TORKOL-4160 file (C-alpha; in steps of 0.2 Angstrom, whole numbers, padded with zeros to 4 digits, m for minus):
187
<pt num="1" X="0254" Y="0443" Z="m0318"/>
<pt num="2" X="0260" Y="0451" Z="m0302"/>
<pt num="3" X="0278" Y="0455" Z="m0302"/>
<pt num="4" X="0282" Y="0444" Z="m0286"/>
<pt num="5" X="0273" Y="0429" Z="m0294"/>
<pt num="6" X="0282" Y="0431" Z="m0310"/>
<pt num="7" X="0299" Y="0432" Z="m0301"/>
<pt num="8" X="0295" Y="0416" Z="m0292"/>
<pt num="9" X="0290" Y="0407" Z="m0308"/>
<pt num="10" X="0307" Y="0412" Z="m0316"/>
<pt num="11" X="0316" Y="0406" Z="m0300"/>
<pt num="12" X="0306" Y="0390" Z="m0301"/>
<pt num="13" X="0310" Y="0387" Z="m0319"/>
<pt num="14" X="0329" Y="0390" Z="m0315"/>
<pt num="15" X="0329" Y="0377" Z="m0301"/>
<pt num="16" X="0320" Y="0364" Z="m0313"/>
<pt num="17" X="0333" Y="0367" Z="m0327"/>
<pt num="18" X="0347" Y="0365" Z="m0314"/>
<pt num="19" X="0340" Y="0349" Z="m0308"/>
<pt num="20" X="0337" Y="0343" Z="m0326"/>
<pt num="21" X="0318" Y="0340" Z="m0321"/>
<pt num="22" X="0303" Y="0346" Z="m0332"/>
<pt num="23" X="0286" Y="0349" Z="m0326"/>
<pt num="24" X="0273" Y="0339" Z="m0335"/>
<pt num="25" X="0260" Y="0353" Z="m0334"/>
<pt num="26" X="0262" Y="0372" Z="m0332"/>
<pt num="27" X="0249" Y="0385" Z="m0328"/>
<pt num="28" X="0247" Y="0398" Z="m0342"/>
<pt num="29" X="0240" Y="0410" Z="m0331"/>
<pt num="30" X="0224" Y="0420" Z="m0334"/>
<pt num="31" X="0207" Y="0419" Z="m0326"/>
<pt num="32" X="0200" Y="0403" Z="m0319"/>
<pt num="33" X="0186" Y="0398" Z="m0307"/>
<pt num="34" X="0192" Y="0391" Z="m0290"/>
<pt num="35" X="0180" Y="0376" Z="m0289"/>
<pt num="36" X="0176" Y="0369" Z="m0272"/>
<pt num="37" X="0162" Y="0357" Z="m0278"/>
<pt num="38" X="0165" Y="0338" Z="m0276"/>
<pt num="39" X="0174" Y="0330" Z="m0269"/>
<pt num="40" X="0182" Y="0320" Z="m0282"/>
<pt num="41" X="0198" Y="0315" Z="m0291"/>
<pt num="42" X="0201" Y="0328" Z="m0305"/>
<pt num="43" X="0214" Y="0325" Z="m0318"/>
<pt num="44" X="0220" Y="0323" Z="m0336"/>
<pt num="45" X="0223" Y="0308" Z="m0348"/>
<pt num="46" X="0239" Y="0312" Z="m0357"/>
<pt num="47" X="0250" Y="0303" Z="m0370"/>
<pt num="48" X="0269" Y="0303" Z="m0368"/>
<pt num="49" X="0279" Y="0310" Z="m0383"/>
<pt num="50" X="0292" Y="0300" Z="m0393"/>
<pt num="51" X="0304" Y="0299" Z="m0378"/>
<pt num="52" X="0302" Y="0290" Z="m0362"/>
<pt num="53" X="0299" Y="0300" Z="m0345"/>
<pt num="54" X="0308" Y="0295" Z="m0329"/>
<pt num="55" X="0296" Y="0302" Z="m0316"/>
<pt num="56" X="0304" Y="0307" Z="m0299"/>
<pt num="57" X="0290" Y="0316" Z="m0291"/>
<pt num="58" X="0271" Y="0319" Z="m0291"/>
<pt num="59" X="0264" Y="0336" Z="m0288"/>
<pt num="60" X="0248" Y="0345" Z="m0283"/>
<pt num="61" X="0243" Y="0362" Z="m0288"/>
<pt num="62" X="0243" Y="0374" Z="m0273"/>
<pt num="63" X="0227" Y="0384" Z="m0278"/>
<pt num="64" X="0229" Y="0399" Z="m0266"/>
<pt num="65" X="0211" Y="0407" Z="m0266"/>
<pt num="66" X="0217" Y="0419" Z="m0253"/>
<pt num="67" X="0231" Y="0426" Z="m0264"/>
<pt num="68" X="0246" Y="0423" Z="m0276"/>
<pt num="69" X="0258" Y="0418" Z="m0262"/>
<pt num="70" X="0253" Y="0399" Z="m0263"/>
<pt num="71" X="0247" Y="0397" Z="m0245"/>
<pt num="72" X="0248" Y="0378" Z="m0244"/>
<pt num="73" X="0234" Y="0365" Z="m0245"/>
<pt num="74" X="0218" Y="0364" Z="m0236"/>
<pt num="75" X="0220" Y="0351" Z="m0222"/>
<pt num="76" X="0239" Y="0351" Z="m0225"/>
<pt num="77" X="0240" Y="0338" Z="m0239"/>
<pt num="78" X="0234" Y="0333" Z="m0257"/>
<pt num="79" X="0233" Y="0315" Z="m0263"/>
<pt num="80" X="0239" Y="0313" Z="m0280"/>
<pt num="81" X="0239" Y="0297" Z="m0291"/>
<pt num="82" X="0246" Y="0291" Z="m0308"/>
<pt num="83" X="0238" Y="0276" Z="m0317"/>
<pt num="84" X="0238" Y="0267" Z="m0333"/>
<pt num="85" X="0226" Y="0274" Z="m0347"/>
<pt num="86" X="0212" Y="0263" Z="m0342"/>
<pt num="87" X="0214" Y="0267" Z="m0323"/>
<pt num="88" X="0215" Y="0249" Z="m0318"/>
<pt num="89" X="0233" Y="0250" Z="m0312"/>
<pt num="90" X="0239" Y="0263" Z="m0300"/>
<pt num="91" X="0258" Y="0266" Z="m0304"/>
<pt num="92" X="0262" Y="0278" Z="m0291"/>
<pt num="93" X="0253" Y="0289" Z="m0277"/>
<pt num="94" X="0258" Y="0301" Z="m0264"/>
<pt num="95" X="0251" Y="0314" Z="m0252"/>
<pt num="96" X="0259" Y="0331" Z="m0257"/>
<pt num="97" X="0261" Y="0342" Z="m0241"/>
<pt num="98" X="0260" Y="0361" Z="m0239"/>
<pt num="99" X="0278" Y="0361" Z="m0234"/>
<pt num="100" X="0284" Y="0352" Z="m0250"/>
<pt num="101" X="0294" Y="0361" Z="m0263"/>
<pt num="102" X="0284" Y="0374" Z="m0273"/>
<pt num="103" X="0289" Y="0375" Z="m0292"/>
<pt num="104" X="0278" Y="0386" Z="m0302"/>
<pt num="105" X="0260" Y="0383" Z="m0295"/>
<pt num="106" X="0263" Y="0365" Z="m0290"/>
<pt num="107" X="0271" Y="0357" Z="m0274"/>
<pt num="108" X="0280" Y="0341" Z="m0277"/>
<pt num="109" X="0284" Y="0326" Z="m0267"/>
<pt num="110" X="0298" Y="0314" Z="m0272"/>
<pt num="111" X="0294" Y="0296" Z="m0276"/>
<pt num="112" X="0303" Y="0283" Z="m0266"/>
<pt num="113" X="0308" Y="0275" Z="m0283"/>
<pt num="114" X="0307" Y="0284" Z="m0300"/>
<pt num="115" X="0296" Y="0276" Z="m0312"/>
<pt num="116" X="0297" Y="0276" Z="m0331"/>
<pt num="117" X="0283" Y="0281" Z="m0343"/>
<pt num="118" X="0284" Y="0273" Z="m0360"/>
<pt num="119" X="0285" Y="0283" Z="m0376"/>
<pt num="120" X="0268" Y="0285" Z="m0386"/>
<pt num="121" X="0259" Y="0278" Z="m0371"/>
<pt num="122" X="0244" Y="0286" Z="m0362"/>
<pt num="123" X="0242" Y="0288" Z="m0343"/>
<pt num="124" X="0230" Y="0296" Z="m0331"/>
<pt num="125" X="0235" Y="0308" Z="m0317"/>
<pt num="126" X="0224" Y="0316" Z="m0304"/>
<pt num="127" X="0222" Y="0324" Z="m0287"/>
<pt num="128" X="0208" Y="0322" Z="m0274"/>
<pt num="129" X="0201" Y="0340" Z="m0274"/>
<pt num="130" X="0185" Y="0350" Z="m0271"/>
<pt num="131" X="0173" Y="0348" Z="m0256"/>
<pt num="132" X="0182" Y="0349" Z="m0240"/>
<pt num="133" X="0199" Y="0346" Z="m0250"/>
<pt num="134" X="0209" Y="0359" Z="m0259"/>
<pt num="135" X="0200" Y="0369" Z="m0272"/>
<pt num="136" X="0205" Y="0367" Z="m0290"/>
<pt num="137" X="0207" Y="0379" Z="m0305"/>
<pt num="138" X="0195" Y="0377" Z="m0320"/>
<pt num="139" X="0194" Y="0387" Z="m0336"/>
<pt num="140" X="0181" Y="0378" Z="m0346"/>
<pt num="141" X="0181" Y="0391" Z="m0360"/>
<pt num="142" X="0200" Y="0390" Z="m0364"/>
<pt num="143" X="0215" Y="0380" Z="m0361"/>
<pt num="144" X="0224" Y="0386" Z="m0345"/>
<pt num="145" X="0237" Y="0372" Z="m0344"/>
<pt num="146" X="0249" Y="0366" Z="m0356"/>
<pt num="147" X="0259" Y="0349" Z="m0357"/>
<pt num="148" X="0278" Y="0347" Z="m0359"/>
<pt num="149" X="0285" Y="0331" Z="m0367"/>
<pt num="150" X="0267" Y="0324" Z="m0369"/>
<pt num="151" X="0250" Y="0328" Z="m0376"/>
<pt num="152" X="0234" Y="0331" Z="m0367"/>
<pt num="153" X="0221" Y="0319" Z="m0373"/>
<pt num="154" X="0207" Y="0322" Z="m0362"/>
<pt num="155" X="0200" Y="0330" Z="m0346"/>
<pt num="156" X="0195" Y="0317" Z="m0333"/>
<pt num="157" X="0187" Y="0315" Z="m0316"/>
<pt num="158" X="0179" Y="0303" Z="m0304"/>
<pt num="159" X="0167" Y="0307" Z="m0290"/>
<pt num="160" X="0170" Y="0302" Z="m0272"/>
<pt num="161" X="0180" Y="0306" Z="m0257"/>
<pt num="162" X="0195" Y="0295" Z="m0260"/>
<pt num="163" X="0208" Y="0295" Z="m0273"/>
<pt num="164" X="0201" Y="0285" Z="m0288"/>
<pt num="165" X="0207" Y="0284" Z="m0306"/>
<pt num="166" X="0198" Y="0298" Z="m0315"/>
<pt num="167" X="0190" Y="0289" Z="m0330"/>
<pt num="168" X="0175" Y="0300" Z="m0333"/>
<pt num="169" X="0176" Y="0312" Z="m0348"/>
<pt num="170" X="0177" Y="0330" Z="m0342"/>
<pt num="171" X="0173" Y="0336" Z="m0360"/>
<pt num="172" X="0175" Y="0354" Z="m0365"/>
<pt num="173" X="0192" Y="0362" Z="m0368"/>
<pt num="174" X="0208" Y="0351" Z="m0366"/>
<pt num="175" X="0219" Y="0359" Z="m0353"/>
<pt num="176" X="0205" Y="0367" Z="m0344"/>
<pt num="177" X="0211" Y="0360" Z="m0327"/>
<pt num="178" X="0227" Y="0351" Z="m0321"/>
<pt num="179" X="0227" Y="0349" Z="m0302"/>
<pt num="180" X="0240" Y="0336" Z="m0303"/>
<pt num="181" X="0257" Y="0336" Z="m0312"/>
<pt num="182" X="0274" Y="0327" Z="m0311"/>
<pt num="183" X="0292" Y="0330" Z="m0313"/>
<pt num="184" X="0302" Y="0320" Z="m0325"/>
<pt num="185" X="0318" Y="0319" Z="m0334"/>
<pt num="186" X="0321" Y="0311" Z="m0351"/>
<pt num="187" X="0334" Y="0297" Z="m0353"/>
């Protein structure tokens, strides 16, 4: 990892601790392809652990193909959504902007009102990526992303040029992609 990026990740972690917020997903580093195919909503099915999560913000990964400086999103924004496990109920959505706070490799936009995710319950999270939208990182051969306070249950996607619940099984290694994340606190 480049020293500048490592220092920024450490500062981001310190800011999170100070605000008592935790990122749902973190980028473990390492190689990944920068996928531009699609477009579609790419995400993860995850199960909350034994403690509820109060979600304050949704985030999108700033996949800076041009370098590690996190240059912002193609087109200036990235649509992110959070659904129940079946994808029938949209619980929250937002457009994360290039100017929003960068924490680790994700930019976050605060929700108008926090929402609570119940313990031992599964949810879908995804971002509209690929095609003319933001590229996303994918490492089909190994887990690149890890979860905090939850377990990754499956890789999911949906095809199309609008934000849609990602309910198609993405198979292969769990944690191969995570273009969307969230910030949470535990009560």
